[in-house]
mmCIF file of the N, C-alpha and C atoms, coordinates in Angstrom:
data_MODEL
# 
_entry.id   MODEL 
# 
loop_
_atom_site.group_PDB 
_atom_site.id 
_atom_site.type_symbol 
_atom_site.label_atom_id 
_atom_site.label_alt_id 
_atom_site.label_comp_id 
_atom_site.label_asym_id 
_atom_site.label_entity_id 
_atom_site.label_seq_id 
_atom_site.pdbx_PDB_ins_code 
_atom_site.Cartn_x 
_atom_site.Cartn_y 
_atom_site.Cartn_z 
_atom_site.occupancy 
_atom_site.B_iso_or_equiv 
_atom_site.pdbx_formal_charge 
_atom_site.auth_seq_id 
_atom_site.auth_comp_id 
_atom_site.auth_asym_id 
_atom_site.auth_atom_id 
_atom_site.pdbx_PDB_model_num 
ATOM 1   N N  . UNK A 1 1  ? 0.844  -1.187 0.000   1.00 0.00 ? 1  UNK A N  1 
ATOM 2   C CA . UNK A 1 1  ? 0.000  0.000  0.000   1.00 0.00 ? 1  UNK A CA 1 
ATOM 3   C C  . UNK A 1 1  ? 0.885  1.244  0.000   1.00 0.00 ? 1  UNK A C  1 
ATOM 4   N N  . UNK A 1 2  ? 0.593  2.165  -0.887  1.00 0.00 ? 2  UNK A N  1 
ATOM 5   C CA . UNK A 1 2  ? 1.383  3.387  -1.000  1.00 0.00 ? 2  UNK A CA 1 
ATOM 6   C C  . UNK A 1 2  ? 0.951  4.431  0.007   1.00 0.00 ? 2  UNK A C  1 
ATOM 7   N N  . UNK A 1 3  ? 1.880  5.319  0.277   1.00 0.00 ? 3  UNK A N  1 
ATOM 8   C CA . UNK A 1 3  ? 1.586  6.457  1.140   1.00 0.00 ? 3  UNK A CA 1 
ATOM 9   C C  . UNK A 1 3  ? 1.970  7.732  0.404   1.00 0.00 ? 3  UNK A C  1 
ATOM 10  N N  . UNK A 1 4  ? 1.407  8.828  0.838   1.00 0.00 ? 4  UNK A N  1 
ATOM 11  C CA . UNK A 1 4  ? 1.669  10.128 0.225   1.00 0.00 ? 4  UNK A CA 1 
ATOM 12  C C  . UNK A 1 4  ? 2.473  10.955 1.215   1.00 0.00 ? 4  UNK A C  1 
ATOM 13  N N  . UNK A 1 5  ? 3.638  11.417 0.799   1.00 0.00 ? 5  UNK A N  1 
ATOM 14  C CA . UNK A 1 5  ? 4.505  12.216 1.671   1.00 0.00 ? 5  UNK A CA 1 
ATOM 15  C C  . UNK A 1 5  ? 4.715  13.583 1.037   1.00 0.00 ? 5  UNK A C  1 
ATOM 16  N N  . UNK A 1 6  ? 4.632  14.609 1.858   1.00 0.00 ? 6  UNK A N  1 
ATOM 17  C CA . UNK A 1 6  ? 4.898  15.966 1.400   1.00 0.00 ? 6  UNK A CA 1 
ATOM 18  C C  . UNK A 1 6  ? 6.168  16.473 2.073   1.00 0.00 ? 6  UNK A C  1 
ATOM 19  N N  . UNK A 1 7  ? 7.071  16.977 1.256   1.00 0.00 ? 7  UNK A N  1 
ATOM 20  C CA . UNK A 1 7  ? 8.312  17.560 1.764   1.00 0.00 ? 7  UNK A CA 1 
ATOM 21  C C  . UNK A 1 7  ? 8.306  19.050 1.448   1.00 0.00 ? 7  UNK A C  1 
ATOM 22  N N  . UNK A 1 8  ? 8.923  19.820 2.305   1.00 0.00 ? 8  UNK A N  1 
ATOM 23  C CA . UNK A 1 8  ? 9.126  21.246 2.026   1.00 0.00 ? 8  UNK A CA 1 
ATOM 24  C C  . UNK A 1 8  ? 10.593 21.406 1.656   1.00 0.00 ? 8  UNK A C  1 
ATOM 25  N N  . UNK A 1 9  ? 10.830 22.004 0.508   1.00 0.00 ? 9  UNK A N  1 
ATOM 26  C CA . UNK A 1 9  ? 12.192 22.132 -0.004  1.00 0.00 ? 9  UNK A CA 1 
ATOM 27  C C  . UNK A 1 9  ? 12.682 23.570 0.090   1.00 0.00 ? 9  UNK A C  1 
ATOM 28  N N  . UNK A 1 10 ? 13.994 23.706 0.077   1.00 0.00 ? 10 UNK A N  1 
ATOM 29  C CA . UNK A 1 10 ? 14.621 25.019 0.058   1.00 0.00 ? 10 UNK A CA 1 
ATOM 30  C C  . UNK A 1 10 ? 15.646 25.046 -1.068  1.00 0.00 ? 10 UNK A C  1 
ATOM 31  N N  . UNK A 1 11 ? 15.909 26.227 -1.561  1.00 0.00 ? 11 UNK A N  1 
ATOM 32  C CA . UNK A 1 11 ? 16.963 26.382 -2.545  1.00 0.00 ? 11 UNK A CA 1 
ATOM 33  C C  . UNK A 1 11 ? 16.498 26.412 -3.981  1.00 0.00 ? 11 UNK A C  1 
ATOM 34  N N  . UNK A 1 12 ? 15.178 26.408 -4.204  1.00 0.00 ? 12 UNK A N  1 
ATOM 35  C CA . UNK A 1 12 ? 14.688 26.521 -5.576  1.00 0.00 ? 12 UNK A CA 1 
ATOM 36  C C  . UNK A 1 12 ? 15.037 27.898 -6.117  1.00 0.00 ? 12 UNK A C  1 
ATOM 37  N N  . UNK A 1 13 ? 15.630 27.942 -7.279  1.00 0.00 ? 13 UNK A N  1 
ATOM 38  C CA . UNK A 1 13 ? 15.931 29.247 -7.856  1.00 0.00 ? 13 UNK A CA 1 
ATOM 39  C C  . UNK A 1 13 ? 15.317 29.422 -9.240  1.00 0.00 ? 13 UNK A C  1 
ATOM 40  N N  . UNK A 1 14 ? 14.911 28.311 -9.861  1.00 0.00 ? 14 UNK A N  1 
ATOM 41  C CA . UNK A 1 14 ? 14.320 28.413 -11.189 1.00 0.00 ? 14 UNK A CA 1 
ATOM 42  C C  . UNK A 1 14 ? 13.479 27.159 -11.451 1.00 0.00 ? 14 UNK A C  1 
ATOM 43  N N  . UNK A 1 15 ? 12.582 27.258 -12.435 1.00 0.00 ? 15 UNK A N  1 
ATOM 44  C CA . UNK A 1 15 ? 11.721 26.104 -12.725 1.00 0.00 ? 15 UNK A CA 1 
ATOM 45  C C  . UNK A 1 15 ? 12.491 24.856 -13.157 1.00 0.00 ? 15 UNK A C  1 
ATOM 46  N N  . UNK A 1 16 ? 13.715 25.004 -13.640 1.00 0.00 ? 16 UNK A N  1 
ATOM 47  C CA . UNK A 1 16 ? 14.473 23.808 -14.043 1.00 0.00 ? 16 UNK A CA 1 
ATOM 48  C C  . UNK A 1 16 ? 14.838 22.948 -12.839 1.00 0.00 ? 16 UNK A C  1 
ATOM 49  N N  . UNK A 1 17 ? 14.797 23.535 -11.649 1.00 0.00 ? 17 UNK A N  1 
ATOM 50  C CA . UNK A 1 17 ? 15.042 22.762 -10.425 1.00 0.00 ? 17 UNK A CA 1 
ATOM 51  C C  . UNK A 1 17 ? 13.997 21.658 -10.295 1.00 0.00 ? 17 UNK A C  1 
ATOM 52  N N  . UNK A 1 18 ? 12.795 21.926 -10.753 1.00 0.00 ? 18 UNK A N  1 
ATOM 53  C CA . UNK A 1 18 ? 11.701 20.958 -10.665 1.00 0.00 ? 18 UNK A CA 1 
ATOM 54  C C  . UNK A 1 18 ? 12.083 19.658 -11.371 1.00 0.00 ? 18 UNK A C  1 
ATOM 55  N N  . UNK A 1 19 ? 12.583 19.769 -12.584 1.00 0.00 ? 19 UNK A N  1 
ATOM 56  C CA . UNK A 1 19 ? 12.949 18.567 -13.347 1.00 0.00 ? 19 UNK A CA 1 
ATOM 57  C C  . UNK A 1 19 ? 14.069 17.793 -12.684 1.00 0.00 ? 19 UNK A C  1 
ATOM 58  N N  . UNK A 1 20 ? 15.057 18.489 -12.134 1.00 0.00 ? 20 UNK A N  1 
ATOM 59  C CA . UNK A 1 20 ? 16.170 17.808 -11.483 1.00 0.00 ? 20 UNK A CA 1 
ATOM 60  C C  . UNK A 1 20 ? 15.691 16.984 -10.299 1.00 0.00 ? 20 UNK A C  1 
ATOM 61  N N  . UNK A 1 21 ? 14.821 17.555 -9.493  1.00 0.00 ? 21 UNK A N  1 
ATOM 62  C CA . UNK A 1 21 ? 14.323 16.846 -8.306  1.00 0.00 ? 21 UNK A CA 1 
ATOM 63  C C  . UNK A 1 21 ? 13.401 15.708 -8.716  1.00 0.00 ? 21 UNK A C  1 
ATOM 64  N N  . UNK A 1 22 ? 12.497 15.956 -9.658  1.00 0.00 ? 22 UNK A N  1 
ATOM 65  C CA . UNK A 1 22 ? 11.575 14.891 -10.083 1.00 0.00 ? 22 UNK A CA 1 
ATOM 66  C C  . UNK A 1 22 ? 12.338 13.711 -10.659 1.00 0.00 ? 22 UNK A C  1 
ATOM 67  N N  . UNK A 1 23 ? 13.396 13.984 -11.407 1.00 0.00 ? 23 UNK A N  1 
ATOM 68  C CA . UNK A 1 23 ? 14.190 12.909 -11.999 1.00 0.00 ? 23 UNK A CA 1 
ATOM 69  C C  . UNK A 1 23 ? 14.934 12.132 -10.916 1.00 0.00 ? 23 UNK A C  1 
ATOM 70  N N  . UNK A 1 24 ? 15.548 12.836 -9.968  1.00 0.00 ? 24 UNK A N  1 
ATOM 71  C CA . UNK A 1 24 ? 16.339 12.182 -8.924  1.00 0.00 ? 24 UNK A CA 1 
ATOM 72  C C  . UNK A 1 24 ? 15.454 11.325 -8.011  1.00 0.00 ? 24 UNK A C  1 
ATOM 73  N N  . UNK A 1 25 ? 14.339 11.862 -7.590  1.00 0.00 ? 25 UNK A N  1 
ATOM 74  C CA . UNK A 1 25 ? 13.453 11.127 -6.672  1.00 0.00 ? 25 UNK A CA 1 
ATOM 75  C C  . UNK A 1 25 ? 12.676 10.051 -7.429  1.00 0.00 ? 25 UNK A C  1 
ATOM 76  N N  . UNK A 1 26 ? 12.253 10.343 -8.641  1.00 0.00 ? 26 UNK A N  1 
ATOM 77  C CA . UNK A 1 26 ? 11.436 9.418  -9.411  1.00 0.00 ? 26 UNK A CA 1 
ATOM 78  C C  . UNK A 1 26 ? 12.139 8.135  -9.809  1.00 0.00 ? 26 UNK A C  1 
ATOM 79  N N  . UNK A 1 27 ? 13.454 8.137  -9.804  1.00 0.00 ? 27 UNK A N  1 
ATOM 80  C CA . UNK A 1 27 ? 14.182 6.927  -10.199 1.00 0.00 ? 27 UNK A CA 1 
ATOM 81  C C  . UNK A 1 27 ? 14.356 5.933  -9.045  1.00 0.00 ? 27 UNK A C  1 
ATOM 82  N N  . UNK A 1 28 ? 13.949 6.313  -7.845  1.00 0.00 ? 28 UNK A N  1 
ATOM 83  C CA . UNK A 1 28 ? 14.106 5.433  -6.691  1.00 0.00 ? 28 UNK A CA 1 
ATOM 84  C C  . UNK A 1 28 ? 13.090 4.296  -6.725  1.00 0.00 ? 28 UNK A C  1 
ATOM 85  N N  . UNK A 1 29 ? 13.540 3.103  -6.325  1.00 0.00 ? 29 UNK A N  1 
ATOM 86  C CA . UNK A 1 29 ? 12.631 1.962  -6.212  1.00 0.00 ? 29 UNK A CA 1 
ATOM 87  C C  . UNK A 1 29 ? 11.577 2.267  -5.151  1.00 0.00 ? 29 UNK A C  1 
ATOM 88  N N  . UNK A 1 30 ? 10.327 2.001  -5.485  1.00 0.00 ? 30 UNK A N  1 
ATOM 89  C CA . UNK A 1 30 ? 9.244  2.209  -4.538  1.00 0.00 ? 30 UNK A CA 1 
ATOM 90  C C  . UNK A 1 30 ? 8.537  3.535  -4.706  1.00 0.00 ? 30 UNK A C  1 
ATOM 91  N N  . UNK A 1 31 ? 9.070  4.421  -5.551  1.00 0.00 ? 31 UNK A N  1 
ATOM 92  C CA . UNK A 1 31 ? 8.430  5.720  -5.808  1.00 0.00 ? 31 UNK A CA 1 
ATOM 93  C C  . UNK A 1 31 ? 7.544  5.585  -7.031  1.00 0.00 ? 31 UNK A C  1 
ATOM 94  N N  . UNK A 1 32 ? 6.253  5.892  -6.873  1.00 0.00 ? 32 UNK A N  1 
ATOM 95  C CA . UNK A 1 32 ? 5.308  5.796  -7.986  1.00 0.00 ? 32 UNK A CA 1 
ATOM 96  C C  . UNK A 1 32 ? 5.092  7.127  -8.688  1.00 0.00 ? 32 UNK A C  1 
ATOM 97  N N  . UNK A 1 33 ? 5.114  8.222  -7.929  1.00 0.00 ? 33 UNK A N  1 
ATOM 98  C CA . UNK A 1 33 ? 4.836  9.518  -8.545  1.00 0.00 ? 33 UNK A CA 1 
ATOM 99  C C  . UNK A 1 33 ? 5.521  10.624 -7.742  1.00 0.00 ? 33 UNK A C  1 
ATOM 100 N N  . UNK A 1 34 ? 6.024  11.619 -8.436  1.00 0.00 ? 34 UNK A N  1 
ATOM 101 C CA . UNK A 1 34 ? 6.663  12.778 -7.806  1.00 0.00 ? 34 UNK A CA 1 
ATOM 102 C C  . UNK A 1 34 ? 6.135  14.029 -8.475  1.00 0.00 ? 34 UNK A C  1 
ATOM 103 N N  . UNK A 1 35 ? 5.693  14.979 -7.668  1.00 0.00 ? 35 UNK A N  1 
ATOM 104 C CA . UNK A 1 35 ? 5.278  16.274 -8.197  1.00 0.00 ? 35 UNK A CA 1 
ATOM 105 C C  . UNK A 1 35 ? 5.949  17.353 -7.378  1.00 0.00 ? 35 UNK A C  1 
ATOM 106 N N  . UNK A 1 36 ? 6.688  18.226 -8.052  1.00 0.00 ? 36 UNK A N  1 
ATOM 107 C CA . UNK A 1 36 ? 7.353  19.341 -7.398  1.00 0.00 ? 36 UNK A CA 1 
ATOM 108 C C  . UNK A 1 36 ? 6.589  20.607 -7.746  1.00 0.00 ? 36 UNK A C  1 
ATOM 109 N N  . UNK A 1 37 ? 6.196  21.340 -6.712  1.00 0.00 ? 37 UNK A N  1 
ATOM 110 C CA . UNK A 1 37 ? 5.459  22.596 -6.890  1.00 0.00 ? 37 UNK A CA 1 
ATOM 111 C C  . UNK A 1 37 ? 6.429  23.746 -6.656  1.00 0.00 ? 37 UNK A C  1 
ATOM 112 N N  . UNK A 1 38 ? 6.864  24.352 -7.738  1.00 0.00 ? 38 UNK A N  1 
ATOM 113 C CA . UNK A 1 38 ? 7.882  25.402 -7.670  1.00 0.00 ? 38 UNK A CA 1 
ATOM 114 C C  . UNK A 1 38 ? 7.434  26.578 -6.810  1.00 0.00 ? 38 UNK A C  1 
ATOM 115 N N  . UNK A 1 39 ? 6.241  27.077 -7.034  1.00 0.00 ? 39 UNK A N  1 
ATOM 116 C CA . UNK A 1 39 ? 5.782  28.284 -6.350  1.00 0.00 ? 39 UNK A CA 1 
ATOM 117 C C  . UNK A 1 39 ? 5.685  28.109 -4.836  1.00 0.00 ? 39 UNK A C  1 
ATOM 118 N N  . UNK A 1 40 ? 5.307  26.921 -4.388  1.00 0.00 ? 40 UNK A N  1 
ATOM 119 C CA . UNK A 1 40 ? 5.139  26.697 -2.952  1.00 0.00 ? 40 UNK A CA 1 
ATOM 120 C C  . UNK A 1 40 ? 6.293  25.911 -2.340  1.00 0.00 ? 40 UNK A C  1 
ATOM 121 N N  . UNK A 1 41 ? 7.268  25.514 -3.133  1.00 0.00 ? 41 UNK A N  1 
ATOM 122 C CA . UNK A 1 41 ? 8.432  24.746 -2.666  1.00 0.00 ? 41 UNK A CA 1 
ATOM 123 C C  . UNK A 1 41 ? 8.036  23.426 -2.012  1.00 0.00 ? 41 UNK A C  1 
ATOM 124 N N  . UNK A 1 42 ? 6.971  22.821 -2.510  1.00 0.00 ? 42 UNK A N  1 
ATOM 125 C CA . UNK A 1 42 ? 6.532  21.534 -1.974  1.00 0.00 ? 42 UNK A CA 1 
ATOM 126 C C  . UNK A 1 42 ? 6.889  20.411 -2.940  1.00 0.00 ? 42 UNK A C  1 
ATOM 127 N N  . UNK A 1 43 ? 7.231  19.271 -2.358  1.00 0.00 ? 43 UNK A N  1 
ATOM 128 C CA . UNK A 1 43 ? 7.482  18.067 -3.141  1.00 0.00 ? 43 UNK A CA 1 
ATOM 129 C C  . UNK A 1 43 ? 6.515  17.012 -2.629  1.00 0.00 ? 43 UNK A C  1 
ATOM 130 N N  . UNK A 1 44 ? 5.652  16.522 -3.501  1.00 0.00 ? 44 UNK A N  1 
ATOM 131 C CA . UNK A 1 44 ? 4.684  15.495 -3.127  1.00 0.00 ? 44 UNK A CA 1 
ATOM 132 C C  . UNK A 1 44 ? 5.104  14.182 -3.771  1.00 0.00 ? 44 UNK A C  1 
ATOM 133 N N  . UNK A 1 45 ? 5.206  13.143 -2.944  1.00 0.00 ? 45 UNK A N  1 
ATOM 134 C CA . UNK A 1 45 ? 5.695  11.857 -3.415  1.00 0.00 ? 45 UNK A CA 1 
ATOM 135 C C  . UNK A 1 45 ? 4.728  10.755 -2.991  1.00 0.00 ? 45 UNK A C  1 
ATOM 136 N N  . UNK A 1 46 ? 4.312  9.938  -3.954  1.00 0.00 ? 46 UNK A N  1 
ATOM 137 C CA . UNK A 1 46 ? 3.562  8.718  -3.664  1.00 0.00 ? 46 UNK A CA 1 
ATOM 138 C C  . UNK A 1 46 ? 4.564  7.577  -3.704  1.00 0.00 ? 46 UNK A C  1 
ATOM 139 N N  . UNK A 1 47 ? 4.667  6.838  -2.590  1.00 0.00 ? 47 UNK A N  1 
ATOM 140 C CA . UNK A 1 47 ? 5.681  5.789  -2.520  1.00 0.00 ? 47 UNK A CA 1 
ATOM 141 C C  . UNK A 1 47 ? 5.237  4.641  -1.623  1.00 0.00 ? 47 UNK A C  1 
ATOM 142 N N  . UNK A 1 48 ? 5.934  3.519  -1.785  1.00 0.00 ? 48 UNK A N  1 
ATOM 143 C CA . UNK A 1 48 ? 5.687  2.339  -0.950  1.00 0.00 ? 48 UNK A CA 1 
ATOM 144 C C  . UNK A 1 48 ? 6.597  2.448  0.265   1.00 0.00 ? 48 UNK A C  1 
ATOM 145 N N  . UNK A 1 49 ? 6.049  2.661  1.458   1.00 0.00 ? 49 UNK A N  1 
ATOM 146 C CA . UNK A 1 49 ? 6.889  2.878  2.638   1.00 0.00 ? 49 UNK A CA 1 
ATOM 147 C C  . UNK A 1 49 ? 7.679  1.635  3.060   1.00 0.00 ? 49 UNK A C  1 
ATOM 148 N N  . UNK A 1 50 ? 7.312  0.455  2.531   1.00 0.00 ? 50 UNK A N  1 
ATOM 149 C CA . UNK A 1 50 ? 8.089  -0.745 2.861   1.00 0.00 ? 50 UNK A CA 1 
ATOM 150 C C  . UNK A 1 50 ? 9.369  -0.818 2.025   1.00 0.00 ? 50 UNK A C  1 
ATOM 151 N N  . UNK A 1 51 ? 9.403  -0.072 0.915   1.00 0.00 ? 51 UNK A N  1 
ATOM 152 C CA . UNK A 1 51 ? 10.589 -0.064 0.045   1.00 0.00 ? 51 UNK A CA 1 
ATOM 153 C C  . UNK A 1 51 ? 11.459 1.168  0.237   1.00 0.00 ? 51 UNK A C  1 
ATOM 154 N N  . UNK A 1 52 ? 10.829 2.295  0.540   1.00 0.00 ? 52 UNK A N  1 
ATOM 155 C CA . UNK A 1 52 ? 11.584 3.544  0.667   1.00 0.00 ? 52 UNK A CA 1 
ATOM 156 C C  . UNK A 1 52 ? 10.921 4.439  1.716   1.00 0.00 ? 52 UNK A C  1 
ATOM 157 N N  . UNK A 1 53 ? 11.754 4.960  2.605   1.00 0.00 ? 53 UNK A N  1 
ATOM 158 C CA . UNK A 1 53 ? 11.249 5.800  3.688   1.00 0.00 ? 53 UNK A CA 1 
ATOM 159 C C  . UNK A 1 53 ? 11.418 7.277  3.403   1.00 0.00 ? 53 UNK A C  1 
ATOM 160 N N  . UNK A 1 54 ? 10.882 8.077  4.305   1.00 0.00 ? 54 UNK A N  1 
ATOM 161 C CA . UNK A 1 54 ? 10.948 9.529  4.154   1.00 0.00 ? 54 UNK A CA 1 
ATOM 162 C C  . UNK A 1 54 ? 12.400 10.009 4.170   1.00 0.00 ? 54 UNK A C  1 
ATOM 163 N N  . UNK A 1 55 ? 13.236 9.398  5.010   1.00 0.00 ? 55 UNK A N  1 
ATOM 164 C CA . UNK A 1 55 ? 14.648 9.806  5.058   1.00 0.00 ? 55 UNK A CA 1 
ATOM 165 C C  . UNK A 1 55 ? 15.328 9.576  3.707   1.00 0.00 ? 55 UNK A C  1 
ATOM 166 N N  . UNK A 1 56 ? 14.955 8.491  3.023   1.00 0.00 ? 56 UNK A N  1 
ATOM 167 C CA . UNK A 1 56 ? 15.528 8.209  1.705   1.00 0.00 ? 56 UNK A CA 1 
ATOM 168 C C  . UNK A 1 56 ? 15.094 9.262  0.689   1.00 0.00 ? 56 UNK A C  1 
ATOM 169 N N  . UNK A 1 57 ? 13.848 9.722  0.797   1.00 0.00 ? 57 UNK A N  1 
ATOM 170 C CA . UNK A 1 57 ? 13.351 10.759 -0.108  1.00 0.00 ? 57 UNK A CA 1 
ATOM 171 C C  . UNK A 1 57 ? 14.104 12.068 0.118   1.00 0.00 ? 57 UNK A C  1 
ATOM 172 N N  . UNK A 1 58 ? 14.298 12.409 1.397   1.00 0.00 ? 58 UNK A N  1 
ATOM 173 C CA . UNK A 1 58 ? 15.042 13.632 1.738   1.00 0.00 ? 58 UNK A CA 1 
ATOM 174 C C  . UNK A 1 58 ? 16.474 13.533 1.208   1.00 0.00 ? 58 UNK A C  1 
ATOM 175 N N  . UNK A 1 59 ? 17.078 12.359 1.339   1.00 0.00 ? 59 UNK A N  1 
ATOM 176 C CA . UNK A 1 59 ? 18.451 12.160 0.846   1.00 0.00 ? 59 UNK A CA 1 
ATOM 177 C C  . UNK A 1 59 ? 18.520 12.303 -0.673  1.00 0.00 ? 59 UNK A C  1 
ATOM 178 N N  . UNK A 1 60 ? 17.517 11.815 -1.373  1.00 0.00 ? 60 UNK A N  1 
ATOM 179 C CA . UNK A 1 60 ? 17.491 11.919 -2.833  1.00 0.00 ? 60 UNK A CA 1 
ATOM 180 C C  . UNK A 1 60 ? 17.383 13.378 -3.272  1.00 0.00 ? 60 UNK A C  1 
ATOM 181 N N  . UNK A 1 61 ? 16.579 14.156 -2.567  1.00 0.00 ? 61 UNK A N  1 
ATOM 182 C CA . UNK A 1 61 ? 16.481 15.587 -2.876  1.00 0.00 ? 61 UNK A CA 1 
ATOM 183 C C  . UNK A 1 61 ? 17.839 16.249 -2.625  1.00 0.00 ? 61 UNK A C  1 
ATOM 184 N N  . UNK A 1 62 ? 18.515 15.820 -1.569  1.00 0.00 ? 62 UNK A N  1 
ATOM 185 C CA . UNK A 1 62 ? 19.845 16.340 -1.271  1.00 0.00 ? 62 UNK A CA 1 
ATOM 186 C C  . UNK A 1 62 ? 20.840 16.028 -2.377  1.00 0.00 ? 62 UNK A C  1 
ATOM 187 N N  . UNK A 1 63 ? 20.736 14.824 -2.963  1.00 0.00 ? 63 UNK A N  1 
ATOM 188 C CA . UNK A 1 63 ? 21.630 14.457 -4.064  1.00 0.00 ? 63 UNK A CA 1 
ATOM 189 C C  . UNK A 1 63 ? 21.398 15.349 -5.283  1.00 0.00 ? 63 UNK A C  1 
ATOM 190 N N  . UNK A 1 64 ? 20.179 15.845 -5.427  1.00 0.00 ? 64 UNK A N  1 
ATOM 191 C CA . UNK A 1 64 ? 19.879 16.759 -6.539  1.00 0.00 ? 64 UNK A CA 1 
ATOM 192 C C  . UNK A 1 64 ? 20.395 18.168 -6.254  1.00 0.00 ? 64 UNK A C  1 
ATOM 193 N N  . UNK A 1 65 ? 20.850 18.401 -5.008  1.00 0.00 ? 65 UNK A N  1 
ATOM 194 C CA . UNK A 1 65 ? 21.434 19.694 -4.673  1.00 0.00 ? 65 UNK A CA 1 
ATOM 195 C C  . UNK A 1 65 ? 20.536 20.631 -3.880  1.00 0.00 ? 65 UNK A C  1 
ATOM 196 N N  . UNK A 1 66 ? 19.480 20.073 -3.280  1.00 0.00 ? 66 UNK A N  1 
ATOM 197 C CA . UNK A 1 66 ? 18.540 20.912 -2.549  1.00 0.00 ? 66 UNK A CA 1 
ATOM 198 C C  . UNK A 1 66 ? 18.301 20.337 -1.159  1.00 0.00 ? 66 UNK A C  1 
ATOM 199 N N  . UNK A 1 67 ? 17.797 21.175 -0.274  1.00 0.00 ? 67 UNK A N  1 
ATOM 200 C CA . UNK A 1 67 ? 17.484 20.761 1.084   1.00 0.00 ? 67 UNK A CA 1 
ATOM 201 C C  . UNK A 1 67 ? 15.982 20.553 1.197   1.00 0.00 ? 67 UNK A C  1 
ATOM 202 N N  . UNK A 1 68 ? 15.591 19.452 1.865   1.00 0.00 ? 68 UNK A N  1 
ATOM 203 C CA . UNK A 1 68 ? 14.164 19.185 2.056   1.00 0.00 ? 68 UNK A CA 1 
ATOM 204 C C  . UNK A 1 68 ? 13.949 18.602 3.444   1.00 0.00 ? 68 UNK A C  1 
ATOM 205 N N  . UNK A 1 69 ? 12.739 18.774 3.936   1.00 0.00 ? 69 UNK A N  1 
ATOM 206 C CA . UNK A 1 69 ? 12.349 18.225 5.229   1.00 0.00 ? 69 UNK A CA 1 
ATOM 207 C C  . UNK A 1 69 ? 10.892 17.811 5.143   1.00 0.00 ? 69 UNK A C  1 
ATOM 208 N N  . UNK A 1 70 ? 10.508 16.792 5.922   1.00 0.00 ? 70 UNK A N  1 
ATOM 209 C CA . UNK A 1 70 ? 9.099  16.379 5.931   1.00 0.00 ? 70 UNK A CA 1 
ATOM 210 C C  . UNK A 1 70 ? 8.214  17.546 6.367   1.00 0.00 ? 70 UNK A C  1 
ATOM 211 N N  . UNK A 1 71 ? 7.039  17.613 5.788   1.00 0.00 ? 71 UNK A N  1 
ATOM 212 C CA . UNK A 1 71 ? 6.121  18.701 6.090   1.00 0.00 ? 71 UNK A CA 1 
ATOM 213 C C  . UNK A 1 71 ? 4.814  18.138 6.609   1.00 0.00 ? 71 UNK A C  1 
ATOM 214 N N  . UNK A 1 72 ? 4.178  18.880 7.491   1.00 0.00 ? 72 UNK A N  1 
ATOM 215 C CA . UNK A 1 72 ? 2.906  18.445 8.055   1.00 0.00 ? 72 UNK A CA 1 
ATOM 216 C C  . UNK A 1 72 ? 1.719  18.826 7.174   1.00 0.00 ? 72 UNK A C  1 
ATOM 217 N N  . UNK A 1 73 ? 1.929  19.644 6.145   1.00 0.00 ? 73 UNK A N  1 
ATOM 218 C CA . UNK A 1 73 ? 0.789  20.048 5.309   1.00 0.00 ? 73 UNK A CA 1 
ATOM 219 C C  . UNK A 1 73 ? 0.778  19.319 4.011   1.00 0.00 ? 73 UNK A C  1 
# 
């Protein structure tokens, strides 16, 4: 069963950042969908929590060159 996780990101400077993050996170095993909202700096990820955790998602965003943290909204 998939879960929906929202991350709040920092460091967005242009819309091309969206593609970099979506590509980096989307290639992870267990991730079904990634949507990056440039204007609100939110990253929404649908994933299988038994295959990939929130810390792994945050690390993947970090590999793309940005900082992210789990968000309550």
